[in-house]
Structure formats: structure tokens, C-alpha cells
LUMVOSE-891927 format. One record per residue: residue number from 0; x, z, y of N, C-alpha, C in turn. Coordinates in pm, whole numbers, m for minus. Atoms other than C-alpha are relative to their C-alpha. Example, Ala and Ser with C-alpha at 12.3 -4.5 7.8 and 13.67 -1.06 7.14 Angstrom:
! LUMVOSE-891927
<pt 0 <89 0 m119> <1230 780 m450> <90 0 120>>
<pt 1 <m82 m6 m119> <1367 714 m106> <m77 73 109>>
This chain:
! LUMVOSE-891927
<pt 0 <102 99 38> <5625 3686 7212> <11 m28 m149>>
<pt 1 <0 21 143> <5525 3649 6847> <2 m149 m33>>
<pt 2 <0 141 44> <5561 3331 6645> <m140 m60 6>>
<pt 3 <137 50 m6> <5182 3303 6623> <m41 m32 144>>
<pt 4 <29 27 m141> <5154 3329 7001> <70 m128 45>>
<pt 5 <m75 120 m36> <5422 3063 7035> <m68 m125 m58>>
<pt 6 <71 113 60> <5236 2834 6792> <m128 m31 78>>
<pt 7 <119 22 m81> <4918 2885 6995> <35 m66 133>>
<pt 8 <m48 55 m126> <5110 2810 7313> <34 m148 m14>>
<pt 9 <m37 140 23> <5254 2486 7170> <m123 m84 m31>>
<pt 10 <121 75 36> <4918 2381 7023> <m85 m29 123>>
<pt 11 <83 20 m119> <4729 2433 7350> <66 m96 98>>
<pt 12 <m73 89 m90> <4999 2263 7557> <m3 m143 m51>>
<pt 13 <3 133 59> <5014 1969 7316> <m136 m65 12>>
<pt 14 <136 55 m12> <4637 1925 7314> <m29 m43 143>>
<pt 15 <28 32 m140> <4624 1932 7693> <74 m125 45>>
<pt 16 <m80 113 m48> <4906 1684 7751> <m28 m128 m77>>
<pt 17 <25 119 79> <4816 1448 7468> <m145 m49 10>>
<pt 18 <141 37 2> <4435 1454 7474> <m69 19 134>>
<pt 19 <64 m28 m127> <4360 1585 7820> <m110 104 m17>>
<pt 20 <106 m100 8> <4093 1842 7908> <m132 m62 m42>>
<pt 21 <132 48 40> <3739 1816 7783> <m56 82 m113>>
<pt 22 <64 m73 108> <3503 1931 7513> <m75 121 52>>
<pt 23 <86 m112 m39> <3285 2242 7512> <72 107 81>>
<pt 24 <m73 m103 m73> <3560 2471 7645> <2 m26 150>>
<pt 25 <m4 33 m142> <3557 2283 7975> <m134 m51 53>>
<pt 26 <129 54 m45> <3198 2157 7985> <m111 104 m1>>
<pt 27 <103 m104 5> <2992 2464 7891> <29 105 107>>
<pt 28 <m15 m101 m105> <2936 2705 8180> <m21 138 m61>>
<pt 29 <8 m132 62> <3018 3040 8022> <m29 111 102>>
<pt 30 <2 m105 m102> <2999 3225 8353> <m135 15 69>>
<pt 31 <131 m5 m66> <2634 3168 8446> <m58 140 m2>>
<pt 32 <58 m134 12> <2528 3510 8318> <67 98 95>>
<pt 33 <m70 m91 m93> <2792 3679 8535> <m33 m36 145>>
<pt 34 <32 41 m137> <2721 3472 8847> <m142 39 39>>
<pt 35 <139 m35 m28> <2352 3554 8815> <m16 143 49>>
<pt 36 <5 m139 m45> <2435 3917 8891> <27 12 150>>
<pt 37 <m26 0 m143> <2531 3819 9247> <m120 m55 74>>
<pt 38 <110 47 m83> <2274 3768 9523> <27 m143 46>>
<pt 39 <m15 139 m41> <2210 3406 9619> <58 m15 140>>
<pt 40 <m48 9 m138> <2285 3478 9984> <132 71 22>>
<pt 41 <m128 m71 m14> <2606 3669 9914> <113 m101 20>>
<pt 42 <m112 87 m30> <2914 3505 10061> <123 81 35>>
<pt 43 <m125 m66 m35> <3279 3590 10110> <52 89 m111>>
<pt 44 <m65 m85 100> <3520 3805 9915> <m60 139 1>>
<pt 45 <51 m136 12> <3392 4137 9784> <44 58 m133>>
<pt 46 <m38 m67 125> <3476 4393 9518> <m100 m34 m111>>
<pt 47 <104 32 101> <3144 4326 9341> <21 m140 m56>>
<pt 48 <m20 138 46> <3213 3952 9327> <121 m9 m91>>
<pt 49 <m121 1 84> <3563 4011 9187> <m30 60 m137>>
<pt 50 <35 m63 127> <3419 4241 8921> <m85 m93 m86>>
<pt 51 <92 85 75> <3145 3996 8823> <64 m133 m44>>
<pt 52 <m53 134 28> <3347 3672 8835> <133 2 m75>>
<pt 53 <m133 m3 63> <3686 3786 8705> <11 115 m102>>
<pt 54 <m24 m116 86> <3701 4138 8563> <m96 6 m118>>
<pt 55 <99 m12 108> <3376 4143 8364> <16 m107 m109>>
<pt 56 <m19 99 107> <3422 3807 8183> <134 15 m72>>
<pt 57 <m130 m20 66> <3789 3886 8117> <m8 115 m100>>
<pt 58 <16 m112 93> <3697 4221 7962> <m88 m39 m119>>
<pt 59 <86 47 110> <3423 4053 7758> <82 m80 m101>>
<pt 60 <m85 76 91> <3675 3808 7617> <98 92 m72>>
<pt 61 <m94 m94 62> <3919 4095 7553> <m65 72 m118>>
<pt 62 <71 m67 109> <3656 4276 7343> <m21 m95 m118>>
<pt 63 <19 99 107> <3579 3958 7148> <131 m22 m75>>
<pt 64 <m131 23 62> <3949 3905 7086> <41 118 m88>>
<pt 65 <m35 m119 78> <4000 4265 6967> <m77 3 m131>>
<pt 66 <82 2 122> <3711 4234 6721> <50 m109 m95>>
<pt 67 <m49 110 84> <3840 3895 6598> <133 35 m64>>
<pt 68 <m132 m37 54> <4189 4038 6553> <m15 100 m114>>
<pt 69 <26 m96 109> <4050 4324 6343> <m49 m72 m125>>
<pt 70 <58 71 113> <3861 4078 6125> <93 m106 m59>>
<pt 71 <m78 116 44> <4104 3786 6108> <151 21 2>>
<pt 72 <m142 m24 m10> <4442 3940 6179> <68 m101 93>>
<pt 73 <m77 94 m81> <4701 3693 6309> <m72 m131 27>>
<pt 74 <74 124 m21> <4457 3404 6273> <m78 3 131>>
<pt 75 <73 m10 m126> <4276 3537 6582> <81 m61 114>>
<pt 76 <m85 59 m103> <4574 3437 6794> <m1 m152 m9>>
<pt 77 <m1 145 17> <4582 3087 6646> <m132 m62 45>>
<pt 78 <131 55 m35> <4208 3039 6698> <m37 29 145>>
<pt 79 <43 m38 m134> <4116 3233 7011> <111 m15 103>>
<pt 80 <m111 15 m93> <4462 3229 7165> <17 m144 46>>
<pt 81 <m12 142 m34> <4485 2850 7151> <m117 m44 88>>
<pt 82 <119 37 m79> <4128 2811 7281> <7 60 140>>
<pt 83 <m7 m66 m130> <4188 3062 7562> <99 m70 91>>
<pt 84 <m101 66 m83> <4505 2892 7684> <m45 m140 39>>
<pt 85 <50 134 m32> <4348 2546 7662> <m106 8 110>>
<pt 86 <99 m22 m106> <4054 2675 7868> <68 32 132>>
<pt 87 <m69 m45 m121> <4299 2828 8116> <70 m113 73>>
<pt 88 <m63 114 m65> <4464 2492 8185> <m96 m71 96>>
<pt 89 <97 57 m93> <4141 2386 8359> <m47 m140 m36>>
<pt 90 <65 127 30> <3934 2069 8371> <77 m120 50>>
<pt 91 <m69 115 m58> <4157 1850 8587> <108 m51 m95>>
<pt 92 <m97 65 88> <4366 1604 8385> <125 m31 83>>
<pt 93 <m118 11 m86> <4701 1656 8559> <80 m128 m25>>
<pt 94 <m79 122 21> <4895 1372 8387> <m69 m127 51>>
<pt 95 <74 118 m45> <4621 1117 8458> <m9 m7 152>>
<pt 96 <12 m4 m145> <4576 1227 8818> <131 m42 66>>
<pt 97 <m129 36 m60> <4948 1199 8893> <29 m148 m16>>
<pt 98 <m26 142 20> <4969 851 8741> <m89 m86 89>>
<pt 99 <90 74 m91> <4666 733 8939> <53 4 142>>
<pt 100 <m54 m14 m135> <4821 867 9257> <123 m89 19>>
<pt 101 <m122 80 m12> <5159 704 9193> <m30 m149 m1>>
<pt 102 <35 142 4> <4994 372 9111> <m48 m48 137>>
<pt 103 <45 37 m134> <4822 371 9451> <115 4 99>>
<pt 104 <m110 m15 m95> <5127 494 9639> <106 m108 m19>>
<pt 105 <m99 105 28> <5354 240 9466> <m40 m130 66>>
<pt 106 <51 122 m64> <5133 m36 9606> <m16 19 150>>
<pt 107 <10 m32 m143> <5162 124 9953> <m144 19 44>>
<pt 108 <140 m26 m30> <4791 207 9933> <m18 150 19>>
<pt 109 <8 m143 m25> <4810 550 10092> <m145 48 12>>
<pt 110 <140 m38 m7> <4436 548 10158> <m58 21 m140>>
<pt 111 <45 m16 138> <4370 495 9787> <61 124 m63>>
<pt 112 <m66 m120 53> <4625 767 9703> <m70 125 52>>
<pt 113 <72 m114 m57> <4443 1002 9940> <m133 21 m71>>
<pt 114 <128 m10 69> <4116 924 9761> <16 64 m138>>
<pt 115 <m27 m65 128> <4275 1033 9432> <1 151 18>>
<pt 116 <m5 m144 m28> <4348 1373 9585> <m140 53 30>>
<pt 117 <135 m42 m36> <3998 1393 9731> <m93 5 m121>>
<pt 118 <89 8 117> <3841 1305 9394> <4 128 m83>>
<pt 119 <m9 m127 73> <3960 1638 9253> <m8 119 95>>
<pt 120 <27 m110 m91> <3865 1843 9555> <111 37 95>>
<pt 121 <m111 m30 m88> <4192 1827 9748> <m23 m52 142>>
<pt 122 <6 43 m139> <4238 1786 10123> <119 m91 27>>
<pt 123 <m108 98 m19> <4436 1471 10202> <19 m36 147>>
<pt 124 <m10 31 m143> <4412 1484 10582> <145 1 46>>
<pt 125 <m136 11 m49> <4734 1368 10748> <5 m101 113>>
<pt 126 <m14 88 m115> <4846 1199 11070> <83 m125 m30>>
<pt 127 <m88 113 30> <5117 977 10923> <51 13 m143>>
<pt 128 <m50 3 138> <5305 893 10602> <81 124 m35>>
<pt 129 <m81 m117 27> <5550 1181 10634> <m86 124 m24>>
<pt 130 <88 m115 17> <5274 1437 10678> <m81 m13 m128>>
<pt 131 <75 22 125> <5077 1280 10392> <88 33 m121>>
<pt 132 <m92 m34 109> <5386 1314 10170> <8 151 m18>>
<pt 133 <m1 m146 8> <5397 1686 10255> <m131 52 m60>>
<pt 134 <131 m41 52> <5023 1721 10187> <m6 m25 m151>>
<pt 135 <3 34 143> <5059 1545 9850> <96 89 m79>>
<pt 136 <m96 m89 66> <5367 1753 9764> <m62 137 m24>>
<pt 137 <67 m129 13> <5173 2073 9830> <m110 m6 m105>>
<pt 138 <112 12 92> <4870 1949 9636> <46 m6 m145>>
<pt 139 <m42 17 139> <5053 1839 9322> <84 117 m50>>
<pt 140 <m74 m120 40> <5286 2140 9320> <m97 111 m38>>
<pt 141 <101 m101 31> <4985 2371 9334> <m78 m36 m125>>
<pt 142 <73 43 119> <4807 2163 9071> <82 28 m125>>
<pt 143 <m88 m29 114> <5107 2191 8839> <7 150 m27>>
<pt 144 <m3 m145 15> <5121 2565 8904> <m127 50 m67>>
<pt 145 <128 m51 48> <4753 2619 8838> <m41 m57 m134>>
<pt 146 <41 64 125> <4725 2380 8543> <95 28 m116>>
<pt 147 <m87 m31 113> <5028 2487 8341> <89 122 23>>
<pt 148 <m97 m109 m19> <5292 2717 8490> <m68 136 8>>
<pt 149 <70 m127 m15> <5049 2991 8593> <m64 48 m129>>
<pt 150 <60 m43 127> <4838 3001 8275> <103 32 m108>>
<pt 151 <m102 m23 102> <5149 2974 8057> <70 134 22>>
<pt 152 <m71 m125 m27> <5325 3263 8232> <m87 121 m31>>
<pt 153 <87 m115 26> <5025 3495 8218> <m34 12 m148>>
<pt 154 <17 m5 145> <4973 3400 7854> <119 70 m65>>
<pt 155 <m121 m62 55> <5333 3501 7782> <9 148 33>>
<pt 156 <m12 m140 m44> <5311 3825 7981> <m114 88 m51>>
<pt 157 <117 m83 29> <4958 3945 7904> <m86 m52 m114>>
<pt 158 <74 53 113> <4843 3733 7612> <m118 m86 44>>
<pt 159 <115 87 m32> <4523 3524 7595> <m88 54 111>>
<pt 160 <86 m59 m104> <4333 3769 7817> <60 m25 138>>
<pt 161 <m65 26 m128> <4591 3727 8095> <m20 m143 46>>
<pt 162 <21 141 m35> <4560 3347 8083> <m143 m25 43>>
<pt 163 <141 18 m35> <4181 3364 8090> <m29 61 137>>
<pt 164 <22 m65 m130> <4184 3609 8383> <57 m85 114>>
<pt 165 <m61 88 m101> <4416 3373 8573> <m93 m116 32>>
<pt 166 <91 112 m24> <4175 3082 8527> <m128 47 69>>
<pt 167 <121 m53 m62> <3876 3298 8619> <22 24 149>>
<pt 168 <m31 m23 m142> <4048 3392 8945> <m9 m131 78>>
<pt 169 <7 129 m68> <4082 3023 9031> <m141 m58 m1>>
<pt 170 <139 47 2> <3728 2942 8922> <m82 71 108>>
<pt 171 <73 m72 m104> <3608 3208 9165> <19 m66 136>>
<pt 172 <m24 66 m128> <3763 3003 9447> <m96 m117 24>>
<pt 173 <95 109 m13> <3503 2733 9379> <m141 49 28>>
<pt 174 <131 m59 m26> <3216 2972 9451> <m9 46 146>>
<pt 175 <19 m52 m135> <3071 3122 9769> <62 138 17>>
<pt 176 <m58 m134 m7> <3234 3454 9681> <139 0 m66>>
<pt 177 <m134 9 61> <3602 3372 9613> <81 128 20>>
<pt 178 <m96 m107 m25> <3882 3621 9578> <69 m25 133>>
<pt 179 <m66 13 m128> <4061 3688 9904> <133 m74 m12>>
<pt 180 <m126 75 1> <4361 3475 9999> <119 90 m33>>
<pt 181 <m111 m91 27> <4589 3779 9988> <8 32 m149>>
<pt 182 <2 m27 145> <4479 3851 9629> <56 m119 m76>>
<pt 183 <m48 120 69> <4542 3492 9525> <150 m18 19>>
<pt 184 <m144 10 m21> <4889 3497 9683> <76 94 m92>>
<pt 185 <m64 m95 92> <4972 3805 9477> <m3 m53 m143>>
<pt 186 <13 56 135> <4842 3639 9159> <99 m113 m22>>
<pt 187 <m87 116 12> <5049 3327 9229> <147 33 25>>
<pt 188 <m135 m32 m46> <5360 3512 9344> <106 m22 m109>>
<pt 189 <m102 10 106> <5551 3543 9014> <13 m142 m55>>
<pt 190 <m18 135 54> <5471 3200 8862> <56 m100 101>>
<pt 191 <m50 95 m100> <5537 3016 9190> <149 21 26>>
<pt 192 <m143 m26 m24> <5874 3188 9241> <85 m44 m119>>
<pt 193 <m74 46 118> <5985 3122 8884> <3 m152 m7>>
<pt 194 <8 146 0> <5871 2763 8916> <100 m58 98>>
<pt 195 <m96 48 m99> <6075 2713 9234> <142 30 m44>>
<pt 196 <m134 m33 50> <6371 2890 9074> <53 m109 m92>>
<pt 197 <m43 108 90> <6378 2615 8812> <38 m125 77>>
<pt 198 <m38 116 m82> <6406 2359 9095> <150 0 27>>
<pt 199 <m142 m9 m33> <6757 2488 9160> <88 m65 m107>>
<pt 200 <m78 61 109> <6870 2351 8823> <10 m151 19>>
<pt 201 <6 146 m9> <6770 1993 8908> <15 m53 142>>
<pt 202 <m8 44 m138> <6771 1983 9287> <123 56 69>>
<pt 203 <m107 m56 m81> <6984 2129 9563> <3 151 m25>>
<pt 204 <m5 m141 42> <7090 2468 9421> <7 93 121>>
<pt 205 <m20 m90 m114> <7210 2625 9747> <m125 6 88>>
<pt 206 <117 3 m87> <6908 2512 9947> <m118 71 m66>>
<pt 207 <112 m63 70> <6662 2629 9680> <15 151 m2>>
<pt 208 <m24 m145 3> <6820 2974 9645> <m17 60 138>>
<pt 209 <17 m49 m136> <6835 3012 10022> <m148 8 38>>
<pt 210 <144 1 m27> <6467 2921 10042> <m68 118 m71>>
<pt 211 <56 m114 73> <6381 3180 9775> <32 131 70>>
<pt 212 <m40 m123 m67> <6577 3447 9958> <m69 16 135>>
<pt 213 <60 m4 m134> <6421 3354 10294> <m150 24 m4>>
<pt 214 <146 m7 2> <6054 3311 10203> <m59 49 m132>>
<pt 215 <54 m31 131> <6022 3391 9835> <m34 145 m23>>
<pt 216 <25 m143 22> <6017 3770 9870> <m127 49 67>>
<pt 217 <118 m41 m74> <5714 3780 10099> <m128 m39 m73>>
<pt 218 <132 29 56> <5354 3801 9980> <m89 m71 103>>
<pt 219 <79 60 m106> <5236 3655 10311> <15 m152 6>>
<pt 220 <m28 144 m6> <5384 3306 10260> <m107 m78 m75>>
<pt 221 <97 88 67> <5125 3039 10184> <69 m73 m114>>
<pt 222 <m64 58 119> <5196 2908 9833> <25 m149 16>>
<pt 223 <m17 144 m20> <5142 2543 9928> <117 m31 91>>
<pt 224 <m112 20 m92> <5381 2563 10224> <132 40 m65>>
<pt 225 <m120 m44 72> <5629 2750 10005> <53 m112 m89>>
<pt 226 <m42 110 86> <5634 2456 9764> <53 m119 81>>
<pt 227 <m45 113 m82> <5667 2194 10039> <144 22 45>>
<pt 228 <m136 m30 m44> <5977 2366 10176> <98 m2 m118>>
<pt 229 <m87 m2 118> <6118 2415 9825> <33 m141 m46>>
<pt 230 <m21 137 47> <6076 2045 9745> <89 m81 94>>
<pt 231 <m99 68 m83> <6313 1957 10028> <132 m17 m75>>
<pt 232 <m115 23 86> <6568 1978 9749> <3 m142 m52>>
<pt 233 <5 142 35> <6454 1622 9677> <m46 m76 125>>
<pt 234 <44 56 m128> <6446 1486 10035> <m24 m149 m5>>
<pt 235 <28 143 m15> <6309 1149 10136> <104 m63 91>>
<pt 236 <m102 64 m82> <6575 917 10265> <m62 m67 122>>
<pt 237 <57 51 m125> <6517 820 10628> <6 m151 11>>
<pt 238 <m14 145 m9> <6620 459 10565> <m109 m75 m74>>
<pt 239 <102 68 79> <6325 387 10340> <m115 m45 90>>
<pt 240 <114 52 m75> <6033 180 10467> <m115 101 m5>>
<pt 241 <108 m98 m7> <5736 388 10579> <m107 m26 m105>>
<pt 242 <104 33 97> <5506 201 10337> <29 61 m137>>
<pt 243 <m35 m52 133> <5696 335 10035> <53 143 5>>
<pt 244 <m54 m135 m11> <5802 674 10167> <m80 99 m85>>
<pt 245 <84 m92 76> <5507 852 10006> <30 m14 m149>>
<pt 246 <m27 20 142> <5569 694 9666> <137 56 m39>>
<pt 247 <m135 m45 35> <5945 761 9669> <12 152 4>>
<pt 248 <m3 m146 m8> <5896 1120 9779> <m72 64 m117>>
<pt 249 <79 m62 107> <5622 1201 9529> <53 m33 m139>>
<pt 250 <m60 32 128> <5794 1018 9246> <110 100 m33>>
<pt 251 <m106 m98 21> <6089 1252 9292> <m56 140 m23>>
<pt 252 <60 m132 15> <5873 1560 9333> <m64 17 m138>>
<pt 253 <66 m8 130> <5666 1486 9022> <101 m1 m114>>
<pt 254 <m107 m2 99> <5984 1414 8828> <63 139 m7>>
<pt 255 <m54 m136 m5> <6117 1752 8942> <m93 98 m71>>
<pt 256 <97 m86 66> <5796 1922 8826> <1 m20 m151>>
<pt 257 <m3 29 143> <5813 1748 8490> <124 60 m66>>
<pt 258 <m122 m57 57> <6174 1852 8434> <m5 152 m1>>
<pt 259 <17 m145 m2> <6089 2208 8536> <m88 45 m116>>
<pt 260 <88 m29 114> <5808 2205 8279> <80 m1 m130>>
<pt 261 <m80 10 122> <6050 2092 8007> <102 113 m9>>
<pt 262 <m97 m111 m1> <6305 2355 8115> <m64 129 m47>>
<pt 263 <66 m123 39> <6056 2639 8083> <m52 m6 m143>>
<pt 264 <42 14 139> <5922 2500 7756> <117 31 m93>>
<pt 265 <m119 m29 81> <6276 2508 7617> <40 146 8>>
<pt 266 <m36 m141 m16> <6340 2856 7761> <m91 90 m83>>
<pt 267 <95 m79 80> <6025 2991 7596> <31 m12 m148>>
<pt 268 <m35 19 141> <6121 2838 7262> <126 79 m36>>
<pt 269 <m124 m74 24> <6468 2995 7293> <m27 150 m9>>
<pt 270 <34 m143 2> <6320 3339 7367> <m66 38 m134>>
<pt 271 <67 m28 128> <6103 3317 7054> <102 3 m114>>
<pt 272 <m102 4 105> <6402 3223 6838> <90 122 4>>
<pt 273 <m86 m118 m14> <6607 3510 6977> <m74 126 m48>>
């Protein structure tokens, strides 16, 4: 990873965490021209949909980036690389959403906490507080993966084009012609496993490694369920009142996610220095 790529990475991450998403990168629909190539009555996963919604726009951005790099040199990474990664973080304001959720859960307002999840398109259906804690754990773990860990990893491995392609894959899930679940599990496999690996530093090391060895090698494991089991490294104490179980569980889980974020941020900085 070059120093310019690292500067772009830090700039995009800082803008997202300090200012939140917004602006033309998240408000202008750049994909209309590609979606228009699909039939209105077309539904379900298909090769054509994948080409139109993911491959074609990613290649278009790659060509733009190559031309910009020829004209601007390293400045192309600072300009387009930062913009691409910021776009890849998505529209949802992860820090604000987590704080809104914790505020409701802290007041034992699980219904209000569920509405926070629903407001960003999540499914908050649960029979009781324990199941709701699992649902929220899965939701926020996936949100953290899709809003930072995933885009950051693909940016590091494949550059700005990789980060953009990752976001395009997730944007396709909001259409009538999403990528297949098996494809999405493959896309999420590496970032989700590395993310859980970092849990071992702050949680129960033996339990986390055992979980990785048991379920982490399979491409068939649902990513949300994989995170719920991994977060058992921060278990909820059975003596706590049911009204506060959700808050106490999610407070620990979100703290674990935040520390994992800082760990990987430091690891990336160390790799650049080396």
C-alpha cells in the first residue's frame, strides 16, 4: 500500500466518522444508466444483472481512474481514491445509528431500539429480549462489516476499484435483481473472518479461535449467524435484568467492534510504515 493510498484511506475514514455520509457521492444516483439496461419485469439473480449492476459500473470507474492517473499522477489516488472509498462506506451513518440504538436500549425501550434498526432497512423481529439481542448483534456486526471493514479491506487489496465494486455488490441487494446469496457470502468471507479474528484480541481468545476453526472455513455459513456466534466472546450475564439485557449486550458488542476498528487501523498504519 502506497503512502498516497494510505492518505486517501485516512482522509475517507476521517470524513466518514467525523462528518458522516452525505453530499453528491451518496445522493446522486450514478447507476440509473446501468439499471435502465435491465427489463422492468426482470427479477432474481442473473448473470446479466451482475454485469449491469456491478461489473459494468466498476469497469467504467476503473477506466476513469486510469485516465485520471495518466493525467494527474499520484493526485488521482488522493482525489478519486478518497472519493471512491467514501462512496464505498455507504449512506448509513453508522456512528449515529449505534448511538440512537443504545439510547433507546439504555432506557429499556426495546421497541424504540427495534424501530432504529427498521429505519435503516433492518429486520428487528424477535420473540424476547435475548433473541432481540442476537438480532441486533447480527445487524450491527453486518453494518460495521459493510460500512467500514469490507470497503477498507477491498481498498487495501484491490485499490479504489475494489472498494467501489464491493459497494456496488451491496447496492445490488437493494434491487429486484440482487447478487445471489452464495456470491455475497464469498465476497464477505475474507473481511468477516479477519474481523472476527480481531475479536480474539479483546474477547475470549480460545472461544473465538475455536469458532473460526469450526465455522470460519465454510462458505455456506450465514455471515450474520457467524457474527452472532463469534460475539459470544462478550456474553451477557444471566443475572442481569431482562429490561437491560439488550443494552448491556450491545454495549459490549459495539465496544468490541470499535476496538477491532482501531486495531485494524493501527495494523494498516504499521504496514505502511514497514
